[in-house]
N, C-alpha and C positions, 0 to 999 in steps of 0.2 A: 892252375896252374894242381894240378896232379899230386902229391904228397910222393915219398918216396917206397914208406909202409904203405902206401894202398897198392903200388904198384907191383909191390915184394906179395903181397896178399893174393894181386891180380895176376902175377904169373905163375903162385902157388895154383894154381885153383885149374889154370889153361896146362899145366903138370896134369894132374889128377885127371880133368879130361882129356888130353892126349893121351894118358897110359889107356885108359879104358877103353876108347873108342879102339886103339890097335888091340888091346887084349880080346874086346870081343869077339872081333875081325878073324883074328888069328883063330880065335875056339870055335868060329863057323865054318872053317876054312878059306876063308874066304883071300888070307891070306898067308907064306910062308912064315917061317924062323927067319928068313935072312931078311924080308921084309916089313918086321915087324917094327925095327929100326927107321927104316924108311918113313915105315904107316906117322909112328909116334911122330918124329922132326916133321913132316907134312901137317899134321893136324894140330901139334908147334906154334908152326910159323904161319899158316893160311888159315886156322878154323877160329871163329869167333866162336864164343861161348852162348852168342844169341843170335833167334834170327827174329823177324816181324810177322806178326799172324794178324790176323782181322778176323772180328767175329761180330755177329749180330744176333739181339733175342732179346726176349726181355727177363732168361731167366738169371742173369748176374747183375742186374739192376740193383741198387745205382751204381756199383763198383763200376761194370760196362755201360754206356749208355744204351737207351731200349736201340734208338737210331744205328747204336756201332762202333765199331772203337777199335782202332788197332793198338795192338801189340806188341810190346819186348817182353819174349819169351827165353827163361837161360835154360840151355838145353838139361838134362837128365839123361845122360846115357844109360844106367841101371837104376832103376825105380827103387827104394828100400824104405823100408823106416830109418834110414841112416841119411839118406837123402831128403829126403821129402817131410813136410812134417804135418802135425794134427792143424788146420787153422791155416794153412796152402792155395792159393786160385791155382789148380794145375787146368793143364793143355793134356787130353788124356781119347784114346780114339774108341769114337763112338760103339758103344757093344751093339746096337741095330743099325749102324749101318758101318762097314766096313771103311769105306772113301773117306768120310766123316771125321773129324774131330771134335768135340766138348772144348768147350771151358768151363767147370765148377770146382768148387770149396773142398778141398780136404777135410773129412768131418771125422771120422772110424777108418779105424788100420786093424789089422790081427791081430785076437785076441779078444777085443772090446765085444760084451752081449749088446745087440742090439734088441732094446726094445719099443716094442710100439706104440700109441698114442691107440690106437686103434685094439680094442681086447680082441678083436677077432684073430690076431696077427700072435706069432707063435713068437715069443724070444728066442731068439739065432746068436751062435757066435763066431765071428769073422775067422775063417780059415785063414792060415799060413798063405799068404802072395793074396790077398782079398782088401779090399776098401770101398767104406763107402763116403759115396759123395753127392752134394746138394748144390742149389741153385742157392744164388743169396738172398732170389727176390720172395719178402715173408709173403708177400701180395696176391704169389697164384698158386693157386691150389692142388695141396698135396695130390699125387697118382692124378691127376688130370692134367693142368695145366705143368707144375712144375716136370718138366724132362728130366729124373737124375735117380740113384739109388734105389728112391721110396717107385717108382715107374720100374727100371730094365732090375735094382738088383745090387746087390756086391758086381765086382770090375775088380779086372787085376790090377796088384799093382805096375808090375811089368808093361799094362796098356798105356803110362804114366809118360811123355816124352817130353814135357816140359813145365817148369814155372812161371806166372805172370808176373815181370815184376815194374809194368811201368804199361799203363793205359793215358793216350790219346782221342778221349771224346770228339773234340774240336779243336781248333788251330788254340783256341783260348784258355780250354776245359782239358787239361792234361796233367800228368803226378803220380808216386810212386803208388806201388798194389798194397797193402795191410794183408800180410803173411803171417807166418810165424815167426813171433823176433826172433827165433834163433838163423832161421831161412833168411830174414831181411838185413840181419846182421854179417852171415854170408856172403849175401848177396850186393850188399854195397860195394864194391869193389869194383863188382863187373859191373853196375850200374853208372859207375861214375864215370866209368875209358868207353865206355860202348856201347852208352848211350847220345842218341843223338836225334833231337826234336824234330828239328827242321829234316831229315830223312822219313821218320815215322807223317809228317804234315803231308808230304809230298807222296808218299804209300792211302795216305786216310781216302778210303771210299764215299765215304758220307758227301 
């Protein structure tokens, strides 16, 4: 039984998400002044705050199984340092393949100085809207096997489309994903209301 406080927090998240999506569409010229209110109500009543995403590969093991995992992803309509945080597992557009998406952990954001263990690499500071993402699998060789910012460099925060909040590796191996403390607290009502393990199991490809 979901508590009233959880429902209220969840509905608050829906209001913020609906407003953000509607405002984004308005700024892009996709809807007119008159259509903003309709878009707001439509997103609020019909839209979910999560979607399912399939991910496979060794880069995020053990968080996500090498054989693949069905992920519950919290939508992030406008990624910036107030919406995603260091330590979050995020879904972002692949900087090398525009039609592909990667799942990586956010390791640093704008303003952070990046210093490499390789003395040949010069230190640098991440610029505004830039971030650094890393694979979880420490057994992979940096710049060779781990396809992350050590390979392709900084990525834009605006290329982040979601935060992974739950992973189903197999029917008997699933659970919440370890994100930053702030994000896990923020996402808890969304997880409690929108998580459907049976639906995730039906969508699982492994």
